[in-house]
C-alpha positions in Angstrom: 11.2 4.7 26.2 8.5 6.7 25.6 10.5 9.5 27.6 13.1 9.5 25.7 11.9 8.6 22.2 8.4 11.2 22.3 9.3 13.8 25.3 13.1 13.8 22.9 14.7 13.7 26.9 18.4 12.4 26.2 19.2 9.4 29.1 21.3 12.0 30.7 18.2 14.2 31.4 16.5 11.3 32.3 18.7 9.9 34.8 19.1 13.9 36.0 15.3 14.3 36.8 14.5 10.7 38.0 18.0 10.6 40.4 19.3 7.5 38.5 22.9 7.5 36.5 22.8 7.5 32.9 24.5 4.1 32.7 21.0 2.2 34.6 18.8 4.5 32.3 20.4 2.9 29.2 20.0 -0.8 30.4 17.0 0.5 31.0 16.3 1.5 27.4 18.2 -1.9 26.3 16.1 -4.1 28.1 19.3 -5.2 29.4 19.1 -6.9 32.9 16.1 -7.3 35.3 15.8 -3.6 37.1 14.5 -3.9 40.6 11.4 -1.7 41.6 12.6 1.4 43.3 14.1 1.6 39.5 10.9 1.5 38.0 10.1 4.1 41.0 12.3 6.6 40.6 11.7 7.1 36.9 8.0 7.1 37.8 8.5 9.6 40.4 10.6 12.1 38.3 7.7 12.0 35.7 4.6 12.2 37.4 2.5 13.9 34.3 4.5 11.5 31.6 3.8 8.6 33.9 -0.5 9.7 34.0 -0.4 10.3 30.5 1.3 7.1 29.9 -1.3 5.4 32.0 -4.5 7.0 30.3 -3.1 5.6 26.8 -2.5 2.2 28.1 -5.4 0.8 29.3 -3.4 -2.7 29.2 -0.4 -1.2 31.8 -3.2 0.4 33.8 -4.4 -3.3 34.5 -0.9 -4.3 34.7 -0.2 -2.0 37.3 -3.4 -2.9 39.4 -2.7 -6.2 39.0 0.4 -5.6 40.6 -0.7 -3.7 43.4 -3.5 -6.3 43.9 -6.2 -3.2 42.9 -8.1 -4.9 40.2 -11.4 -4.7 39.9 -14.5 -5.9 38.0 -15.3 -3.1 35.0 -18.0 -0.2 36.5 -16.9 -1.3 40.0 -16.6 1.8 42.4 -12.6 2.2 42.4 -11.6 2.0 46.0 -9.9 4.6 48.1 -6.5 2.9 47.5 -7.1 2.7 43.7 -8.2 6.5 43.5 -4.9 7.6 45.4 -2.8 5.4 43.0 -4.8 6.9 39.9 -4.3 10.5 41.2 -0.2 9.7 40.9 0.1 8.6 44.1 -1.5 11.9 45.7 0.9 14.6 43.6 -2.4 15.7 41.5 -3.7 17.4 44.9 -0.4 19.3 45.5 -0.2 20.9 42.1 -0.8 24.2 43.2 2.1 24.4 45.5 5.8 25.1 44.7 7.6 22.3 43.0 10.0 22.1 46.9 7.1 21.1 48.1 5.7 19.1 45.6 9.6 17.2 45.4 9.8 16.4 48.9 6.2 14.6 48.5 7.7 12.9 45.9 11.0 11.9 48.0 9.0 11.3 51.1 6.7 8.8 48.2 9.5 6.8 47.3 10.9 6.1 50.1 7.7 5.3 51.5 6.6 3.0 48.9 9.8 1.2 47.8 9.7 -1.4 50.8 6.3 -2.0 49.9 7.1 -2.5 46.0 9.6 -5.1 47.1 7.1 -7.0 49.1 4.3 -7.5 46.9 6.7 -8.1 43.6 8.4 -10.7 46.4 4.9 -11.9 46.9 3.9 -11.8 43.5 7.0 -13.7 42.7 6.0 -16.5 45.5 2.7 -16.6 44.2 3.7 -17.4 40.7 6.6 -20.0 41.4 3.8 -22.1 43.6 1.3 -22.0 40.5 4.0 -23.0 38.7 4.8 -26.3 40.8 1.0 -26.9 41.3 0.6 -26.7 37.6 3.7 -29.1 36.6 2.7 -31.7 39.6 -0.6 -31.6 38.1 0.1 -32.2 34.5 
């Protein structure tokens, strides 16, 4: 939504840069259906700078992403290598001096690599939530 409103990008432009159809972007913005994690990953990969900016301005979103990825930690604790990597836009910040072609290749590889991992993490999270709810129901 922020890409659309704050950055003034059309649904078509968001779709083009993220590799999604305009219809998919419309559904995301309208809250229609339950998008798959790879849909969000495509938007994030298409707009890494906007994603970094968003996370910096929204600590709750950072915590939520950390919770999903299992990287939450106590305040003041040293960040793990994985957390530093995630917070550096999955390594894209180190490539900012390279031509776009190389950054785009890295983004594509990152997306192909992370899609199955994200899918597994979200499935595991959902399984844990179901398990917890069943336990709470039994105990009440």
